[in-house]
C-alpha positions, 0 to 999 in steps of 0.5 A, spaced: 619 713 359 626 712 356 624 712 349 620 718 350 626 722 353 630 720 348 626 722 342 625 729 345 633 729 346 634 727 339 631 733 337 635 738 341 641 742 339 647 743 344 647 750 346 654 750 347 660 746 349 663 747 356 670 747 353 669 753 349 669 750 342 664 753 337 662 752 330 659 746 327 653 742 330 651 745 336 652 752 334 647 756 337 647 762 331 648 757 326 643 751 327 636 750 331 633 744 332 626 742 329 620 743 332 620 739 339 616 734 340 611 733 345 614 728 351 608 724 354 609 719 359 608 713 355 607 712 347 599 710 349 599 717 352 602 720 346 597 717 341 591 718 346 593 725 347 588 730 343 592 737 341 588 742 337 587 740 330 591 733 331 587 727 329 586 723 336 588 716 336 587 710 340 592 705 343 593 701 337 594 707 332 586 707 329 583 714 328 578 716 334 576 723 333 577 729 329 577 735 333 575 742 330 579 745 324 585 749 326 584 756 326 591 757 322 589 752 317 588 758 312 594 762 313 599 762 307 604 757 307 600 752 311 597 746 308 589 745 308 590 738 312 590 740 319 594 734 321 600 736 317 603 743 318 611 744 316 616 745 320 618 753 319 626 751 319 626 745 314 621 749 310 626 755 309 631 750 308 627 747 302 627 754 299 634 754 299 635 748 296 631 749 290 635 756 289 642 753 289 646 750 284 648 743 284 654 744 288 652 749 293 646 744 294 651 738 295 654 742 300 648 745 304 646 738 305 652 736 308 651 742 313 644 741 314 644 733 315 651 731 316 649 724 313 655 723 309 660 717 310 667 718 311 672 717 305 679 714 306 684 711 301 685 704 302 692 700 301 698 703 304 704 705 300 709 699 299 712 700 292 718 705 291 723 708 296 720 706 302 722 711 307 718 714 314 721 721 312 715 726 312 719 731 308 718 726 302 713 729 297 707 724 294 710 726 287 716 722 289 715 718 295 712 710 295 706 709 292 700 704 292 701 702 285 700 694 284 698 692 277 692 687 277 691 688 284 683 686 285 681 691 290 673 690 290 669 684 290 663 685 285 659 680 288 658 684 294 657 691 291 661 695 296 668 695 299 671 689 299 672 686 306 679 684 309 679 677 308 682 673 313 683 665 314 680 663 320 686 659 321 690 665 321 687 670 325 681 671 331 674 674 329 671 679 333 664 678 333 659 684 333 654 680 339 648 681 334 648 675 330 652 669 332 657 666 327 657 673 323 664 677 324 663 684 325 664 688 319 667 694 321 673 691 325 681 692 325 685 687 323 687 683 329 694 680 331 694 673 328 694 667 334 699 661 333 696 654 332 699 653 339 695 659 342 689 656 339 689 649 341 691 652 348 684 656 348 680 650 346 683 646 351 682 652 357 675 649 359 677 642 361 685 643 362 686 650 364 692 650 359 692 658 357 696 662 361 692 667 366 696 673 364 695 672 356 687 671 357 687 677 361 690 681 356 685 678 351 679 680 355 682 687 356 683 688 348 676 686 347 672 692 349 677 696 345 676 692 339 668 693 340 669 700 341 673 701 334 668 697 330 662 701 333 666 708 332 668 706 325 660 704 323 658 711 326 663 714 322 661 710 315 653 711 317 651 716 322 644 714 322 644 706 325 638 703 327 636 697 331 633 694 325 636 697 319 642 694 314 647 695 320 643 692 326 649 688 327 653 693 330 648 697 334 649 693 340 656 695 340 654 702 340 649 701 345 654 698 350 659 703 349 655 709 348 658 713 354 665 712 351 663 713 344 660 720 346 666 722 350 671 721 344 667 723 338 666 730 342 673 731 344 676 729 338 671 731 333 666 736 336 660 731 334 654 730 338 652 722 339 645 721 341 644 713 342 637 711 344 633 704 345 632 704 337 637 708 333 644 712 334 645 718 331 652 721 330 651 729 328 656 731 323 658 738 322 659 740 315 665 740 311 665 747 308 664 749 300 667 744 295 666 738 300 664 734 294 659 730 298 652 729 295 646 724 296 644 719 290 638 716 288 638 709 292 636 705 286 640 708 280 645 712 283 643 718 280 646 724 284 640 729 287 638 735 284 637 741 287 629 740 286 630 733 289 634 736 295 628 741 296 623 735 296 627 732 301 627 738 306 619 739 304 617 732 306 621 732 312 618 739 314 611 735 314 614 728 317 617 731 323 609 731 326 606 727 321 601 721 324 604 714 324 600 712 318 599 717 313 596 716 306 601 717 300 596 722 297 595 726 303 603 727 303 603 729 296 598 734 297 600 737 303 607 738 300 604 741 294 600 746 299 605 747 303 610 750 298 606 750 291 612 754 288 617 748 290 613 743 285 618 738 282 618 733 277 615 726 280 622 723 279 625 728 284 619 727 289 620 719 288 628 720 289 627 724 295 622 719 298 626 713 296 632 716 301 627 717 307 625 710 306 633 708 306 634 712 312 627 708 315 624 714 316 618 711 311 616 704 311 615 701 304 613 706 298 608 704 293 610 701 287 608 707 283 606 714 283 599 712 281 598 708 287 595 714 291 591 709 296 597 706 299 599 708 306 605 710 309 608 708 315 612 714 318 617 714 324 617 721 327 623 719 331 627 718 325 624 724 322 626 728 327 633 725 328 635 726 320 636 734 321 643 736 324 642 743 323 636 746 320 637 754 318 636 759 324 640 765 324 644 764 317 643 769 312 643 764 306 645 757 304 653 760 303 652 763 310 650 756 313 655 752 309 660 756 312 658 757 319 657 749 320 664 748 318 667 753 323 671 750 329 677 751 333 683 749 329 685 743 332 677 740 331 677 743 324 683 739 322 681 733 325 674 733 322 678 733 315 683 727 317 677 723 319 672 724 314 676 726 307 682 722 303 687 727 305 689 733 308 693 738 304 696 744 308 696 748 302 688 748 302 688 750 310 687 757 313 693 759 316 691 757 323 689 750 321 696 750 317 700 752 323 696 746 328 697 741 323 705 742 322 705 743 330 701 736 331 703 732 324 705 726 328 700 726 335 694 729 331 693 724 326 696 718 331 690 720 336 685 719 330 688 713 327 688 709 334 681 711 335 678 709 328 683 703 326 687 707 321 694 708 318 697 714 318 701 717 311 705 723 312 708 727 306 711 733 305 704 736 302 700 733 308 697 727 311 692 722 309 689 716 314 689 710 310 684 704 311 687 698 309 681 694 310 678 698 305 671 699 309 671 706 311 669 709 305 664 710 300 668 710 294 674 706 292 680 706 288 681 701 285 674 699 284 670 694 280 666 696 273 668 700 267 668 707 270 673 705 276 678 702 271 678 707 267 679 712 272 685 708 275 688 708 268 687 715 267 690 718 274 696 713 273 698 715 266 696 723 268 701 722 273 706 719 269 706 725 264 706 731 268 709 729 275 715 734 277 722 732 275 727 732 281 730 739 282 723 742 280 718 744 285 714 738 287 710 741 293 703 743 290 698 741 284 700 740 277 696 743 271 693 738 266 691 740 259 684 738 257 688 736 250 692 731 255 686 728 258 682 727 252 689 723 249 689 719 255 682 717 255 683 715 247 689 711 249 685 707 254 679 706 249 684 703 244 688 699 249 682 696 253 676 697 250 669 700 253 664 696 254 657 698 255 654 705 254 661 709 255 663 705 248 658 710 244 659 716 249 666 718 250 664 725 253 660 721 259 666 717 260 670 723 261 665 727 265 664 721 270 671 719 270 674 726 272 668 726 277 670 720 281 677 723 281 675 729 284 670 726 289 677 722 291 681 729 292 686 727 286 684 732 281 680 739 281 677 743 276 679 750 275 675 756 272 679 755 266 679 749 261 684 746 265 685 741 271 689 741 277 692 734 278 693 733 286 699 730 289 696 724 292 694 722 285 701 720 285 699 714 290 696 710 284 702 711 279 708 706 278 714 708 283 717 714 280 723 714 275 727 720 278 732 720 272 727 719 266 729 720 259 726 727 256 720 726 251 719 719 252 713 719 256 707 714 253 703 720 251 708 726 250 705 730 245 713 731 243 712 724 241 706 725 237 708 731 232 
């Protein structure tokens, strides 16, 4: 019964909030839930119930009988298969994806699905003039530059975990698998050898002071809550059998507290059931630089791939649990013939659904039409955070999904993006950030185990463990290394001098970017495909820096270097000799 009630609740979008907040997920004029599922008393009844036009199934899921064909099967936009009819809201969303530009399609995905991970800078600034003064600019303040620093481990393919010597610090366990440390944890206070020996002898000798033991026991729930909150912010859809199953028991254990905190601080709705947890994030507005990528190749989704994703979801929310692969493809073509796409786009979309465990194993190739897919309807219904309802179009939905009161909107940006610059905010949000620039970030830093970096231009929440991010700089690989060298040298070239206006972006000419990349290639070499394709290196390096908020394009043939980029350059020389920059065009007539 609990599971069935949860399945129905997971598809309900809140009609409003008791505190009067509006916008984002839960806004009735911007989003509507997918078609609500049937809520029988048990899963057996769900399988045995015969609805018009739906194949009845026995308790073990085997086909039992086929009722008469649906009367609406021949209506325009309906598939011939009587068991698969598309959800209208998701079908409309698929058409919006297909007609969108790549950037708009990315923003539309963030607004309608909200499955993007948080993104934060890693190591705190430590080089240069150390000062807590928030009036210091990023351009002239302390930096995180550390030559030769190894920030990621290439063996794990992801953010480097904060390595701790077991003899120096305790390990917080997730509670799911004995002997394995929780992945999303905040560094804990180191315990002395005397404290550890006392803990080991506690059972037989009772040497541990009762006050210390009570304090440690009181801190454990806080650590578990922080681990669960970080996990949800990094992975908004967590399942009991997925890659992050270790943390699912913590989410279940602290679901009431997490639900209240996410709603109060960020206006996010958290739904936790027996088998999965879904944090329904809002959109981040236009130009958020969040996108889906092919799980296998890392290739960004195209508008056509997004359209195939929404189209497949439109059919899977009410699909049978066992669905032949060919039937799904036929139903997708029948539901929207005008959205026919290349096989690669369809495969990319279905691969993402398999990664979210909406679908089980996929066939090895598109020719394996006899393959039978396993469909998890509950997860399919949990994926959409807000299909379109009253929105006039993609741009309107993107705008509506990001609407919120100033406090909530700014806290969302602090929790999800590397840095929040006051110049990027509307007047009301800028005023809130200025008034609460200490207390506002501090509340989120405590909630998520982050550190606050205040500068004259804005605020950044840093994750020293380098886990709460999908992009890292420094990073492994040729691209990450080239991007780090590029931003470091650009900052050295164009950083404002003392006495110049330091707050704000600095234009960078294309010629300077090309010259710096040429120097990097000459000094360090370019293994792999970038050796023969300098254009691809330029495109991909600038794209990585743009997604990290360190550089932004302009309509002209120039770029704007953003103040947080100075974090990755050496400490500034506040009294340089004019014309001595390594790539200064004055040195190369």
